[in-house]
C-alpha positions as CSV (number, residue, x, y, z in Angstrom):
1,M,0.0,0.0,0.0
2,D,1.3,3.4,-1.0
3,E,2.3,5.5,2.1
4,A,0.6,8.8,3.0
5,S,2.2,12.0,1.8
6,E,1.6,15.7,2.0
7,S,2.6,18.8,-0.1
8,K,1.7,22.4,-0.4
9,V,1.7,25.0,-3.2
10,V,2.4,28.5,-2.1
11,L,1.0,31.4,-4.1
12,A,2.0,35.0,-4.2
13,D,-1.1,36.3,-2.5
14,A,-4.8,35.5,-1.7
15,D,-6.0,36.8,-5.1
16,E,-3.7,34.4,-6.9
17,A,-5.0,31.6,-4.7
18,V,-8.6,32.5,-5.5
19,A,-7.8,32.5,-9.2
20,L,-6.2,29.1,-8.9
21,A,-9.0,27.5,-6.8
22,G,-11.8,28.9,-8.8
23,S,-15.3,29.9,-7.7
24,R,-16.1,28.1,-4.4
25,D,-12.9,26.1,-4.9
26,E,-14.5,24.4,-7.9
27,N,-11.1,23.7,-9.6
28,L,-9.7,22.1,-6.4
29,R,-12.8,19.9,-6.1
30,L,-12.5,18.8,-9.7
31,I,-8.8,17.8,-9.1
32,E,-9.7,16.0,-5.9
33,R,-12.4,14.0,-7.7
34,E,-10.2,12.9,-10.6
35,V,-6.8,12.5,-8.8
36,G,-8.0,11.2,-5.4
37,A,-5.9,13.5,-3.3
38,R,-7.4,15.8,-0.6
39,I,-6.9,19.5,-1.3
40,G,-7.6,22.5,0.8
41,A,-6.9,26.2,0.4
42,R,-6.2,28.6,3.2
43,G,-4.8,32.1,2.6
44,N,-2.2,31.9,-0.1
45,E,-1.5,28.2,0.4
46,V,-3.0,25.1,-1.1
47,R,-2.3,21.9,0.8
48,V,-2.4,18.5,-0.8
49,S,-2.6,15.1,1.1
50,G,-3.1,11.5,0.0
51,T,-0.9,8.7,-1.3
52,R,2.5,9.7,-2.6
53,E,1.4,9.1,-6.2
54,Q,-1.9,11.1,-5.7
55,V,0.0,14.0,-4.1
56,A,2.6,14.1,-6.8
57,R,0.0,14.2,-9.6
58,A,-2.1,16.8,-7.9
59,T,0.9,19.0,-7.1
60,E,2.2,18.8,-10.7
61,L,-1.2,19.9,-12.0
62,L,-1.6,22.7,-9.5
63,G,1.9,23.9,-10.5
64,E,1.0,24.0,-14.2
65,L,-2.3,25.8,-13.4
66,M,-0.4,28.3,-11.3
67,K,1.8,29.2,-14.2
68,L,-1.3,30.0,-16.2
69,V,-2.6,32.2,-13.4
70,R,0.7,34.2,-13.3
71,L,0.6,34.7,-17.1
72,G,-2.9,36.2,-16.7
73,H,-4.7,33.4,-18.6
74,P,-8.2,32.6,-17.4
75,I,-8.7,28.9,-16.3
76,T,-12.0,27.2,-17.2
77,A,-13.5,24.4,-15.2
78,G,-13.6,22.3,-18.4
79,E,-9.8,22.6,-18.9
80,V,-9.2,21.8,-15.3
81,E,-11.5,18.7,-15.4
82,Y,-9.9,17.4,-18.5
83,A,-6.3,17.9,-17.4
84,A,-7.2,16.4,-14.0
85,R,-8.8,13.4,-15.6
86,L,-5.7,12.7,-17.7
87,V,-3.3,13.2,-14.8
88,G,-5.5,11.1,-12.6
89,K,-5.0,8.2,-15.0
90,G,-1.3,8.6,-15.0
91,G,1.3,9.1,-17.7
92,A,-0.1,12.4,-19.0
93,D,1.7,15.7,-19.2
94,P,-0.6,18.5,-17.9
95,S,1.4,21.2,-19.6
96,G,0.3,19.8,-23.0
97,V,-3.3,20.4,-22.0
98,V,-3.3,23.7,-20.1
99,F,-0.7,25.5,-22.3
100,S,-2.5,25.1,-25.7
101,E,-2.0,28.2,-27.8
102,V,-5.0,30.4,-28.5
103,T,-6.4,29.7,-32.0
104,L,-8.5,32.8,-32.4
105,V,-9.7,35.8,-30.3
106,T,-13.3,36.4,-31.3
107,D,-14.8,39.8,-31.9
108,R,-16.3,39.6,-28.4
109,G,-12.8,39.1,-27.0
110,K,-13.3,35.4,-26.2
111,A,-10.1,33.2,-26.6
112,V,-10.8,30.1,-28.6
113,K,-8.2,27.3,-28.1
114,P,-7.9,23.5,-27.9
115,H,-9.0,22.1,-24.5
116,T,-7.9,18.5,-25.0
117,Q,-4.8,16.8,-26.5
118,T,-6.8,15.5,-29.5
119,Q,-8.2,19.0,-30.1
120,R,-4.6,20.3,-30.2
121,E,-3.6,17.6,-32.7
122,Y,-6.6,18.6,-34.7
123,V,-5.7,22.3,-34.9
124,E,-2.1,21.3,-35.8
125,A,-3.4,19.0,-38.5
126,I,-5.6,21.7,-40.1
127,G,-2.5,24.0,-40.1
128,R,-0.3,21.6,-42.0
129,S,-2.7,19.6,-44.2
130,D,-4.8,20.7,-47.2
131,L,-7.5,18.2,-46.2
132,T,-8.4,17.2,-42.7
133,F,-11.1,14.7,-41.6
134,A,-12.4,15.0,-38.0
135,I,-14.4,12.1,-36.9
136,G,-16.0,11.7,-33.5
137,P,-19.1,12.3,-31.2
138,A,-20.9,15.5,-30.6
139,G,-19.4,18.1,-28.3
140,T,-15.8,17.4,-29.2
141,G,-15.2,20.8,-30.9
142,K,-14.9,19.4,-34.5
143,T,-16.9,22.1,-36.2
144,Y,-16.2,24.9,-33.7
145,L,-12.4,24.7,-33.9
146,A,-12.6,24.3,-37.7
147,M,-14.7,27.5,-37.8
148,A,-12.1,29.3,-35.7
149,M,-9.3,28.2,-38.0
150,A,-11.3,29.3,-41.0
151,V,-12.1,32.7,-39.6
152,K,-8.4,33.1,-38.7
153,A,-7.4,32.2,-42.2
154,L,-9.8,34.8,-43.6
155,Q,-8.6,37.5,-41.2
156,E,-4.9,36.8,-42.1
157,R,-5.8,36.8,-45.8
158,S,-4.3,33.4,-46.4
159,V,-7.6,32.6,-48.2
160,S,-10.0,35.0,-49.9
161,R,-13.3,33.3,-48.8
162,L,-14.9,30.8,-46.5
163,I,-17.3,28.2,-47.8
164,L,-19.4,26.4,-45.2
165,T,-21.6,23.5,-46.3
166,R,-23.4,20.5,-45.0
167,P,-26.0,18.0,-46.4
168,A,-29.5,19.4,-46.2
169,L,-32.6,17.5,-45.2
170,E,-30.6,14.5,-43.9
171,A,-28.7,13.2,-47.0
172,G,-31.4,13.4,-49.7
173,E,-31.4,17.2,-50.1
174,R,-35.0,17.1,-51.4
175,L,-35.4,20.9,-50.8
176,G,-38.4,21.2,-53.2
177,F,-40.7,19.5,-50.7
178,L,-40.1,22.3,-48.2
179,P,-42.2,25.6,-48.2
180,G,-40.7,29.0,-49.0
181,D,-37.9,30.2,-51.2
182,I,-34.5,28.5,-51.4
183,Q,-33.1,30.4,-48.4
184,A,-36.1,29.5,-46.2
185,K,-35.7,25.8,-47.3
186,V,-32.0,25.5,-46.4
187,D,-31.8,27.8,-43.3
188,P,-32.8,25.1,-40.8
189,Y,-30.1,22.8,-42.0
190,L,-27.4,25.5,-42.2
191,R,-28.3,27.2,-38.9
192,P,-25.6,25.3,-36.8
193,L,-22.9,26.7,-39.2
194,F,-24.3,30.2,-38.8
195,D,-24.3,29.8,-35.0
196,A,-20.7,28.8,-35.0
197,L,-19.8,31.6,-37.3
198,Y,-21.6,34.2,-35.2
199,D,-19.8,33.0,-32.1
200,M,-16.5,33.9,-33.9
201,M,-17.5,37.1,-35.6
202,D,-19.9,39.9,-34.7
203,P,-23.2,38.9,-36.5
204,E,-23.5,42.2,-38.4
205,K,-19.9,42.0,-39.5
206,A,-20.4,38.4,-40.5
207,Q,-23.6,39.3,-42.5
208,R,-21.7,42.0,-44.3
209,T,-19.0,39.5,-45.2
210,V,-21.6,37.1,-46.5
211,E,-23.2,39.8,-48.6
212,R,-20.0,40.7,-50.3
213,G,-19.3,37.0,-51.0
214,A,-16.3,36.4,-48.8
215,I,-18.3,33.9,-46.7
216,E,-20.7,31.5,-48.4
217,V,-23.0,29.1,-46.5
218,A,-24.8,26.7,-48.8
219,P,-26.1,23.1,-48.9
220,L,-23.7,20.5,-50.3
221,A,-25.8,20.1,-53.5
222,F,-24.7,23.7,-54.5
223,M,-21.0,22.6,-54.7
224,R,-21.5,20.4,-57.7
225,G,-19.7,21.6,-60.9
226,R,-17.6,24.2,-59.1
227,T,-13.8,24.5,-58.5
228,L,-13.1,26.2,-55.2
229,N,-9.8,28.1,-55.4
230,D,-8.2,30.2,-52.6
231,S,-10.9,29.0,-50.1
232,F,-11.2,27.5,-46.7
233,I,-14.0,25.0,-46.9
234,I,-15.8,23.2,-44.1
235,L,-18.1,20.2,-44.8
236,D,-20.1,19.6,-41.6
237,E,-22.3,16.5,-40.8
238,A,-20.4,14.6,-43.5
239,Q,-21.6,11.2,-42.2
240,N,-24.8,12.1,-44.1
241,T,-23.1,12.2,-47.5
242,T,-23.2,9.3,-49.9
243,P,-20.0,8.1,-51.5
244,E,-20.9,9.9,-54.7
245,Q,-21.5,13.2,-52.8
246,M,-18.3,12.8,-50.9
247,K,-16.3,12.3,-54.0
248,M,-18.0,15.2,-55.7
249,F,-17.1,17.5,-52.7
250,L,-13.4,16.3,-52.4
251,T,-12.8,16.9,-56.1
252,R,-14.0,20.6,-55.8
253,L,-10.8,21.5,-54.0
254,G,-8.8,24.0,-56.0
255,F,-5.4,25.8,-55.8
256,G,-4.6,27.6,-52.5
257,S,-7.5,25.9,-50.7
258,K,-7.9,24.0,-47.5
259,A,-10.8,21.8,-46.5
260,V,-12.0,20.3,-43.2
261,V,-14.6,17.5,-43.2
262,T,-16.3,16.8,-39.9
263,G,-18.8,14.1,-38.8
264,D,-19.9,11.4,-36.5
265,I,-20.1,8.0,-38.2
266,T,-22.4,6.7,-35.4
267,Q,-25.1,9.3,-36.2
268,T,-25.8,8.8,-39.9
269,D,-29.3,9.6,-41.2
270,L,-28.8,7.8,-44.5
271,P,-31.5,5.3,-45.5
272,Q,-30.9,1.8,-44.3
273,G,-28.4,0.0,-46.5
274,R,-26.7,3.2,-47.9
275,I,-23.0,3.6,-47.2
276,S,-21.8,6.8,-45.6
277,G,-19.2,8.7,-47.7
278,L,-17.4,9.6,-44.6
279,N,-17.1,6.0,-43.5
280,Q,-15.8,5.0,-46.9
281,V,-13.0,7.6,-47.1
282,R,-11.5,6.1,-43.9
283,E,-10.6,3.1,-46.0
284,I,-9.7,4.9,-49.2
285,L,-7.7,8.0,-48.3
286,P,-5.4,7.2,-45.3
287,G,-1.7,7.5,-46.1
288,I,-2.1,10.1,-48.8
289,Q,0.3,13.0,-48.4
290,G,-1.6,16.2,-47.4
291,I,-4.5,14.4,-45.8
292,S,-5.0,14.0,-42.1
293,F,-7.5,12.0,-40.1
294,I,-8.2,13.0,-36.5
295,Y,-10.4,10.7,-34.3
296,F,-12.2,12.1,-31.3
297,S,-13.6,10.1,-28.4
298,D,-16.0,10.8,-25.5
299,Q,-12.9,11.8,-23.5
300,D,-12.7,14.9,-25.8
301,V,-16.3,16.1,-25.0
302,V,-16.0,19.7,-23.7
303,R,-19.7,20.3,-23.2
304,H,-21.6,19.6,-20.0
305,E,-20.1,16.5,-18.3
306,L,-23.5,14.8,-18.7
307,V,-23.0,14.8,-22.5
308,Q,-19.9,12.6,-22.0
309,R,-21.9,10.1,-19.9
310,I,-24.7,10.0,-22.5
311,I,-22.2,9.3,-25.3
312,Q,-20.6,6.5,-23.2
313,A,-24.1,5.0,-22.5
314,Y,-25.1,5.0,-26.1
315,E,-21.8,3.5,-27.2
316,G,-22.3,0.7,-24.6
317,V,-25.7,-0.1,-26.1
318,R,-24.3,0.0,-29.7
319,V,-21.5,-2.4,-28.8
320,E,-23.8,-4.8,-27.0
321,G,-26.2,-4.7,-30.0
322,R,-23.4,-5.8,-32.3
323,R,-22.5,-8.7,-30.0
324,Q,-26.1,-9.9,-29.9
325,G,-26.3,-9.7,-33.6
326,G,-23.9,-12.6,-33.8
327,G,-20.6,-10.9,-34.6
328,P,-17.8,-9.6,-32.5
329,A,-17.9,-6.0,-31.4
330,K,-15.6,-4.0,-33.7
331,R,-14.3,-0.5,-33.1
332,Q,-15.7,1.9,-35.6
């Protein structure tokens, strides 16, 4: 049995201690829960007790968070929880989590940056690759971080326009059956892209940019027959593309362009028996220079912690269903 141990982290003053501990010591409670050590704050000291291993992990993480505080960076509960979870499992370097560089500062002054190791790898992949596939469950930041990188590229003028697209009306894109003009027909399906865009840019500024053609938000069907040069293109909800639609989209990529394709292969709305274009490219394109595949898991969920538990529960049901179907459970 590991022997008991104690340690303490001394901060410059009480204000620094409050910034580290969080509201009502929320950050300390998160670390306690994930690492197992007992942590208490008094004045400008944070005391840690537990087994030698627990104390070492908690103290290391507190030290990294203290560096952020002294640099003036705000610490979010989500970052603390994720870093604590990794450190609690052992073998993780907390500095790789809490010291991710800011990807974009929005018009509202919000810093957008990776919050997990996979998210950091994703941002790096987008930076170096002309085509990046991001596959994983909801809440892992696939679309949000891609939008941040796209807006950054437009601001830095490394591209001349953004093109945001997704399959409309599941995968069939049967827009004629919906009431209203074409804008009214597609708006419900493109709204999540607008929401992400408006979180990065002031809505009025974004709308002006759309009106002058530097940002285009359109259903996937509108990409057919085009060559997209000098553009940053995001294809969202790509699990709802057919192989033909995916091939059509990928062959639109022109000179000076970059594309990011996001989706969750467990959430396809395609008719039964139809192959997902996103699932197919996982077998066709790996290993090609200039293409990156990033796979997210429930551990990368940065929404409410309940979302992570829901994803895990559904994954358990899905795996059990495959087992009962007569075949071994295979990882998607």
